[in-house]
C-alpha positions in Angstrom: -14.3 86.5 -67.4 -15.9 88.0 -64.1 -15.6 87.0 -60.5 -17.9 88.9 -57.8 -17.6 87.8 -54.2 -20.1 88.8 -51.6 -21.0 87.6 -48.2 -18.4 89.0 -45.9 -18.5 91.4 -43.5 -17.8 91.6 -39.5 -18.7 88.3 -36.9 -17.5 87.3 -33.5 -15.5 84.3 -33.1 -17.4 80.9 -33.4 -19.8 83.0 -35.9 -20.4 81.5 -39.5 -20.3 83.3 -43.0 -21.3 81.9 -46.5 -19.5 83.6 -49.2 -20.7 83.6 -53.1 -18.8 84.1 -56.0 -20.8 85.2 -59.2 -19.7 84.4 -62.2 -19.5 85.1 -65.9 -17.9 85.0 -69.2 -16.8 81.5 -69.1 -18.2 78.3 -69.1 -18.7 77.8 -65.4 -19.4 74.2 -65.8 -16.3 73.3 -67.2 -14.0 74.8 -64.7 -12.7 73.7 -61.1 -13.1 76.6 -59.0 -10.8 77.6 -55.8 -10.9 80.1 -53.0 -8.2 82.0 -52.0 -7.3 84.5 -48.7 -4.9 87.1 -48.2 -4.4 87.9 -44.5 -2.9 90.9 -43.3 0.7 91.5 -44.1 1.0 88.1 -45.9 0.8 86.8 -49.1 -2.6 85.9 -50.9 -2.8 81.7 -49.9 -4.8 78.7 -51.6 -7.5 77.6 -49.0 -10.0 75.6 -50.9 -10.9 73.3 -54.5 -13.6 72.1 -56.0 -13.6 70.2 -59.4 -15.4 70.7 -62.2 -17.9 68.2 -61.4 -18.3 69.1 -57.9 -17.5 65.7 -56.9 -14.3 66.4 -55.6 -13.1 69.1 -52.9 -10.3 69.6 -50.7 -9.9 72.4 -47.9 -6.4 73.3 -46.3 -5.7 71.7 -43.1 -5.9 75.2 -40.8 -9.8 75.2 -42.2 -10.5 71.5 -42.2 -13.8 70.9 -40.5 -14.7 74.3 -40.5 -15.1 75.7 -44.2 -16.9 73.9 -46.8 -16.8 74.8 -50.7 -19.7 73.9 -52.9 -20.7 75.0 -56.2 -24.2 75.6 -58.2 -24.0 75.2 -61.9 -27.4 76.9 -62.4 -26.2 80.0 -60.8 -23.0 80.1 -61.8 -22.0 80.5 -58.1 -19.1 78.8 -56.1 -19.7 79.3 -52.2 -17.5 78.9 -49.0 -19.8 78.5 -45.9 -17.4 79.2 -43.4 -18.7 78.2 -39.7 -16.9 78.7 -35.8 -14.6 81.3 -37.2 -11.7 82.6 -35.4 -9.9 85.8 -35.4 -7.3 84.2 -37.2 -9.5 83.8 -40.4 -9.7 87.4 -40.5 -8.5 88.3 -44.0 -9.6 89.3 -47.6 -11.1 86.2 -49.3 -11.2 85.6 -53.5 -12.3 83.1 -55.9 -10.6 82.0 -58.6 -10.7 80.4 -62.2 -7.6 79.4 -64.1 -8.3 79.7 -67.7 -5.6 81.2 -69.9 -4.2 82.7 -66.8 -5.8 83.1 -63.1 -8.5 84.9 -62.5 -9.6 86.5 -59.4 -12.4 88.3 -58.1 -12.0 91.8 -56.2 -12.2 89.9 -52.9 -14.9 90.0 -49.9 -13.5 91.3 -46.3 -14.1 89.1 -43.7 -13.4 90.4 -39.8 -13.9 88.1 -37.0 -13.7 89.3 -33.5 -15.3 90.4 -30.5 
């Protein structure tokens, strides 16, 4: 199983980024996917979920209305569209798939600063 996140970077407050997570090594369409983030000096926290069929999604309250999770089964990729970014969104972002245990990628850094 491999998960490779990309799309992070430095963005000003109010800006947008789209994170991608390319996957391999498992049957992507059979699994729900999640995004997590780790803020500086804090534990990694769950932020978004999408079902295996893509018909159910959930995001945590702190990003509701700003972040959207989606997936493209043909590309074996899950996305996190992040709009209206704030400085407290600064974190390393990880995608996750729970198979026999929780798999995470290496993460992609998002820094929101003016």
